[in-house]
C-alpha positions as CSV (number, residue, x, y, z in Angstrom):
1,X,-6.3,5.2,9.8
2,X,-5.9,1.7,8.3
3,X,-6.3,2.8,4.7
4,X,-3.5,5.4,5.1
5,X,-1.2,2.7,6.6
6,X,-1.8,0.5,3.5
7,X,-1.4,3.3,1.0
8,X,2.4,3.7,1.2
9,X,3.2,0.0,0.7
10,X,0.6,-0.2,-2.1
11,X,2.2,2.8,-3.9
12,X,5.7,1.3,-3.5
13,X,4.7,-2.0,-4.9
14,X,2.9,-0.3,-7.8
15,X,6.0,1.7,-8.5
16,X,8.1,-1.5,-8.5
17,X,5.8,-3.1,-11.1
18,X,5.4,0.1,-13.2
19,X,8.4,-0.6,-15.5
20,X,6.7,-3.8,-16.6
21,X,3.2,-2.4,-17.1
22,X,3.0,-3.5,-20.8
23,X,3.8,-7.1,-19.8
24,X,1.3,-7.3,-16.9
25,X,-2.2,-8.8,-17.0
26,X,-3.5,-6.0,-14.8
27,X,-2.5,-2.5,-14.0
28,X,0.3,-2.2,-11.4
29,X,-2.1,-0.5,-9.0
30,X,-4.6,-3.3,-9.3
31,X,-1.9,-5.9,-8.8
32,X,-0.6,-4.0,-5.7
33,X,-4.1,-4.1,-4.2
34,X,-4.4,-7.9,-5.0
35,X,-1.0,-8.6,-3.5
36,X,-1.9,-6.8,-0.3
37,X,-5.1,-8.8,-0.1
38,X,-3.2,-12.0,-0.6
39,X,-0.8,-11.1,2.2
40,X,-3.5,-10.1,4.6
41,X,-5.4,-13.3,4.1
42,X,-2.3,-15.5,4.3
43,X,-1.2,-13.9,7.5
44,X,-4.5,-14.0,9.4
45,X,-4.5,-15.8,12.8
46,X,-5.6,-19.4,12.8
47,X,-4.1,-20.4,9.5
48,X,-2.7,-23.9,10.2
49,X,-0.2,-24.2,7.3
50,X,0.6,-20.6,6.1
51,X,2.3,-20.1,2.8
52,X,5.9,-19.2,3.0
53,X,7.2,-15.9,1.6
54,X,8.6,-17.7,-1.4
55,X,5.3,-19.5,-2.1
56,X,3.4,-16.3,-1.9
57,X,5.7,-14.5,-4.3
58,X,5.7,-17.4,-6.7
59,X,1.9,-17.7,-6.7
60,X,1.6,-13.9,-7.2
61,X,4.1,-13.8,-10.0
62,X,3.4,-17.0,-11.8
63,X,-0.2,-18.0,-10.9
64,X,-1.6,-21.4,-9.9
65,X,-0.6,-23.4,-13.0
66,X,2.8,-24.7,-14.0
67,X,4.0,-24.3,-17.5
68,X,4.5,-27.1,-20.0
69,X,7.2,-29.5,-18.7
70,X,7.4,-27.8,-15.3
71,X,7.0,-29.8,-12.2
72,X,6.2,-28.7,-8.7
């Protein structure tokens, strides 16, 4: 079952984020779901220029915008 196969990694990621719950914009469980969706979309066949692992993690942790004085 596909959902069962996704449950363990989702729970592990949520547990990893749990200590920072008060600093997060969304609940760890919601963020774990979002990260899995991002990974599944980024890894689908036919993507010409897939994001690197570092790019995916940076986008997930820091969002799309740079901070004041930050460059690309």
